[in-house]
DOGUKE-677639 format. One record per residue (C-alpha): residue in three letters; residue number from 1; x, y, z. Coordinates in pm, whole numbers. Layout:
BEGIN
REC  aa   i      X      Y      Z
REC ALA NUM      X      Y      Z
...
END
This chain:
BEGIN
REC  aa   i      X      Y      Z
REC MET   1    -11    -25    -17
REC ASN   2    115    349    -98
REC GLU   3    153    607    206
REC PRO   4    243    983    155
REC SER   5    563   1067    311
REC SER   6    388   1396    451
REC PRO   7     28   1319    509
REC LEU   8   -226   1615    462
REC PRO   9   -311   1759    816
REC PRO  10   -640   1714   1001
REC GLY  11   -869   2011    876
REC THR  12   -833   1929    526
REC GLU  13  -1150   1939    347
REC ILE  14  -1323   1938    -11
REC GLY  15  -1429   2286    -80
REC ARG  16  -1603   2381   -413
REC THR  17  -1674   2114   -680
REC ALA  18  -1757   2258  -1039
REC LEU  19  -1950   2109  -1325
REC ARG  20  -1992   2172  -1707
REC VAL  21  -2343   2148  -1788
REC ALA  22  -2565   2216  -2113
REC ASP  23  -2877   2323  -1983
REC ARG  24  -2810   2524  -1670
REC THR  25  -3154   2613  -1600
REC ALA  26  -3249   2228  -1537
REC VAL  27  -2950   2154  -1318
REC VAL  28  -3016   2467  -1109
REC GLU  29  -3346   2366  -1036
REC PHE  30  -3253   2015   -973
REC TYR  31  -2975   2138   -694
REC ARG  32  -3202   2388   -528
REC GLU  33  -3574   2176   -528
REC VAL  34  -3415   1833   -470
REC VAL  35  -3075   1869   -299
REC GLY  36  -3185   2162   -114
REC LEU  37  -2900   2415   -226
REC ASP  38  -2944   2793   -247
REC PRO  39  -2837   2990   -627
REC LEU  40  -2584   3222   -450
REC ARG  41  -2410   3430   -746
REC GLU  42  -2529   3406  -1110
REC SER  43  -2323   3522  -1436
REC ASP  44  -2429   3488  -1804
REC SER  45  -2266   3168  -1796
REC ARG  46  -2198   3040  -1430
REC THR  47  -2428   2986  -1110
REC VAL  48  -2291   2931   -783
REC LEU  49  -2484   2736   -531
REC GLY  50  -2424   2691   -152
REC VAL  51  -2555   2675    193
REC ASP  52  -2577   2941    425
REC GLY  53  -2375   3179    222
REC GLU  54  -2108   2914    172
REC PRO  55  -2040   2844   -198
REC LEU  56  -2029   2440   -280
REC LEU  57  -2108   2369   -650
REC VAL  58  -2033   2584   -946
REC LEU  59  -2204   2505  -1287
REC THR  60  -2061   2679  -1581
REC GLU  61  -2254   2670  -1923
REC GLY  62  -2020   2702  -2240
REC GLU  63  -1998   2663  -2572
REC ASP  64  -1863   2324  -2540
REC SER  65  -2144   2103  -2463
REC SER  66  -2025   1781  -2611
REC PRO  67  -2156   1511  -2403
REC ARG  68  -1896   1281  -2195
REC ALA  69  -1809    932  -2383
REC SER  70  -1898    618  -2228
REC ASP  71  -1485    555  -2218
REC THR  72  -1409    896  -2064
REC THR  73  -1304    918  -1690
REC GLY  74  -1481   1197  -1471
REC LEU  75  -1730   1209  -1189
REC PHE  76  -1884    895  -1061
REC HIS  77  -2070   1089   -780
REC ASN  78  -2054   1431   -626
REC ALA  79  -2127   1401   -248
REC VAL  80  -2310   1653    -19
REC ARG  81  -2299   1575    323
REC VAL  82  -2566   1714    551
REC PRO  83  -2489   1746    963
REC THR  84  -2814   1556   1109
REC ARG  85  -3009   1266   1038
REC ALA  86  -3306   1523   1044
REC ALA  87  -3175   1660    733
REC LEU  88  -3123   1335    560
REC GLY  89  -3491   1265    660
REC ALA  90  -3568   1589    486
REC ALA  91  -3358   1530    183
REC LEU  92  -3523   1164    120
REC ARG  93  -3869   1352    118
REC ARG  94  -3743   1627   -149
REC VAL  95  -3628   1320   -368
REC ARG  96  -3951   1110   -327
REC GLU  97  -4156   1410   -388
REC ARG  98  -3964   1564   -682
REC TRP  99  -3696   1339   -850
REC ARG 100  -3633    957   -806
REC LEU 101  -3398    769   -592
REC ASP 102  -3177    524   -749
REC GLY 103  -3029    337   -441
REC ALA 104  -2977    388    -49
REC SER 105  -2677    232    165
REC ASP 106  -2565    197    534
REC HIS 107  -2210    203    497
REC GLY 108  -2155    195    859
REC VAL 109  -1969    518    883
REC SER 110  -2214    685    722
REC GLU 111  -2591    653    566
REC ALA 112  -2649    770    216
REC LEU 113  -2886    823    -77
REC TYR 114  -2797    801   -433
REC LEU 115  -2948    982   -746
REC THR 116  -2839   1140  -1065
REC ASP 117  -2898   1491  -1182
REC PRO 118  -3039   1589  -1489
REC GLU 119  -2732   1557  -1683
REC GLY 120  -2650   1211  -1585
REC ASN 121  -2364   1338  -1283
REC GLY 122  -2386   1127   -982
REC VAL 123  -2525   1250   -667
REC GLU 124  -2492   1130   -285
REC ILE 125  -2659   1264    -25
REC TYR 126  -2533   1156    315
REC ARG 127  -2488   1220    716
REC ASP 128  -2195   1058    882
REC ARG 129  -2197    857   1211
REC PRO 130  -1998    997   1494
REC ARG 131  -1646    880   1451
REC GLU 132  -1640    645   1763
REC GLU 133  -1903    469   1611
REC TRP 134  -1748    367   1288
REC PRO 135  -1622     48   1242
REC ARG 136  -1273    -57   1238
REC THR 137  -1055   -323   1074
REC ASP 138   -812   -538   1338
REC ASP 139   -521   -301   1238
REC GLY 140   -742     16   1317
REC GLY 141   -832    138    971
REC VAL 142  -1165    243    874
REC GLU 143  -1409    -13    779
REC MET 144  -1687     58    514
REC GLY 145  -1959   -203    398
REC THR 146  -2268   -146    176
REC TYR 147  -2587   -273    384
REC PRO 148  -2946   -177    283
REC LEU 149  -3062    123    442
REC ALA 150  -3367    132    673
REC LEU 151  -3535    433    465
REC GLU 152  -3854    445    679
REC ASP 153  -3639    526    996
REC VAL 154  -3456    793    807
REC ALA 155  -3791    918    680
REC ALA 156  -3925    919   1012
REC ASP 157  -3661   1166   1120
REC ASP 158  -3753   1440    858
REC ASP 159  -3697   1798   1000
REC GLY 160  -3977   1909    735
REC SER 161  -3733   2147    556
REC ASP 162  -3682   2243    198
REC ALA 163  -3358   2356    183
REC ALA 164  -3015   2199    334
REC PRO 165  -2926   2324    671
REC PRO 166  -2614   2507    773
REC GLY 167  -2328   2289    811
REC THR 168  -2394   2126    495
REC ASP 169  -2067   2076    281
REC ILE 170  -1925   1866     -6
REC GLY 171  -1778   1583    226
REC HIS 172  -1626   1387    -68
REC VAL 173  -1593   1322   -435
REC HIS 174  -1587   1001   -592
REC LEU 175  -1413    974   -932
REC GLU 176  -1417    713  -1210
REC VAL 177  -1034    662  -1320
REC SER 178   -819    462  -1571
REC SER 179   -552    352  -1310
REC LEU 180   -562    297   -930
REC GLU 181   -182    300   -953
REC ALA 182   -181    612  -1110
REC VAL 183   -409    726   -806
REC ASP 184   -204    586   -587
REC SER 185    100    797   -717
REC PHE 186    -54   1128   -749
REC TYR 187   -340   1152   -455
REC THR 188   -164    945   -188
REC GLU 189    216    962   -276
REC THR 190    216   1359   -403
REC LEU 191   -114   1509   -278
REC GLY 192   -105   1349     70
REC PHE 193   -412   1179    139
REC GLU 194   -389    866    330
REC VAL 195   -546    513    218
REC GLN 196   -819    451    462
REC ALA 197  -1016    156    272
REC GLN 198   -927    -30    -43
REC MET 199  -1055   -316   -262
REC ALA 200   -935   -474   -589
REC ASP 201  -1106   -170   -823
REC ALA 202  -1119     96   -582
REC ARG 203   -946    354   -323
REC PHE 204  -1092    546    -57
REC LEU 205   -866    829     61
REC GLY 206   -895   1091    333
REC ALA 207   -729   1310    548
REC GLY 208   -728   1349    917
REC GLY 209   -859   1001    947
REC TYR 210  -1160   1103    782
REC HIS 211  -1300    762    579
REC HIS 212  -1278    933    252
REC HIS 213  -1260   1297    107
REC ILE 214  -1152   1108   -237
REC GLY 215  -1326    792   -361
REC ALA 216  -1157    645   -715
REC ASN 217  -1270    356   -915
REC THR 218  -1220    145  -1247
REC TRP 219  -1550    -37  -1230
REC ASN 220  -1675     74  -1546
REC ARG 221  -1295     24  -1743
REC ARG 222  -1292    391  -1877
REC THR 223   -957    458  -2047
REC GLU 224   -959    808  -2184
REC PRO 225   -895   1161  -2029
REC ALA 226  -1183   1372  -1887
REC GLU 227  -1339   1594  -2140
REC GLY 228  -1655   1700  -2221
REC LEU 229  -1960   1780  -2021
REC GLY 230  -1924   1685  -1617
REC ILE 231  -1669   1731  -1404
REC ASP 232  -1485   2097  -1435
REC TYR 233  -1306   2086  -1103
REC VAL 234  -1240   1968   -745
REC GLU 235  -1112   2206   -462
REC VAL 236   -916   2076   -205
REC VAL 237   -894   2297    116
REC VAL 238   -586   2297    357
REC PRO 239   -606   2444    710
REC ASP 240   -319   2669    696
REC GLY 241    -18   2819    478
REC ASP 242    240   2537    599
REC ALA 243     36   2287    451
REC PHE 244    -11   2464    118
REC ASP 245    366   2542     93
REC THR 246    448   2162    175
REC LEU 247    181   2063   -100
REC ARG 248    300   2308   -353
REC ASP 249    677   2167   -305
REC ARG 250    593   1808   -362
REC LEU 251    406   1882   -678
REC ASP 252    705   2068   -788
REC SER 253    926   1814   -682
REC ALA 254    725   1543   -852
REC GLN 255    738   1768  -1159
REC HIS 256    385   1817  -1196
REC SER 257    252   2139  -1380
REC VAL 258    128   2376  -1132
REC THR 259    -78   2702  -1206
REC GLU 260    -95   3013   -991
REC THR 261   -486   3082   -962
REC PRO 262   -622   3368   -772
REC GLU 263   -710   3192   -426
REC GLY 264   -407   2907   -465
REC ILE 265   -288   2683   -702
REC SER 266   -437   2428  -1005
REC VAL 267   -308   2109  -1080
REC ARG 268   -400   1837  -1354
REC ASP 269   -506   1468  -1227
REC PRO 270   -344   1153  -1434
REC ASP 271   -684   1178  -1588
REC GLY 272   -674   1535  -1668
REC ILE 273   -940   1637  -1400
REC GLU 274   -814   1978  -1232
REC ILE 275   -743   2001   -865
REC ARG 276   -751   2318   -708
REC VAL 277   -610   2355   -373
REC ARG 278   -626   2691   -153
REC VAL 279   -622   2737    200
REC THR 280   -920   2776    432
END
């Protein structure tokens, strides 16, 4: 198992994620009415949605509206984490009333609902169990399973809200990749995420002991770089300037092409997915 020489510190989180979309009006309506995010800012080509003034999702409508091809890498799902089971119950009601539920699972560490947005992007809405309740492997690692979720128990906790509450964020992003070896090299050895759980065709990588901030799988045997509609970028937020400088030095040492942005830096992963890094 690959291990980072300098792991990302506790407090590292996923910040904003961004999608390229063809019909922004329909996608915005879905994330507002079903997921419960609020439109915060809008321009001719872009809408930023979030919760309690905090931006979480950026939707960009551009001239290139080529559909994602079946063999290209990219987004498996974007995971919106709500702070309570009552908020998850409210999300379940909104999905049942206004959309369709693709699946639901109890992962031991979390309870999750799965759906798909109007343009085929996977969406997870989930709530974490307290860390002290997470199942552990014999060596102390996080043990994540996939079990039936008691949906009616979740529904019974519905707090009646039509909006995601303060404290909602992007808990993790799960990607479809072409190579897990390349994921190990880039996300673990270079960026500093630690392997929390793994299987033959998937990795779950986190910082600070979290069950995963980045998921990656090769289940659908995708081979081509990410392009077209779908994932635009993923933002990794580190807690302080020292962590940021250490990460930038590691990217430079590994000879990755790093671009300065107004808020931090940008780099491409092995499948061409843009990863932006900034300080909290």
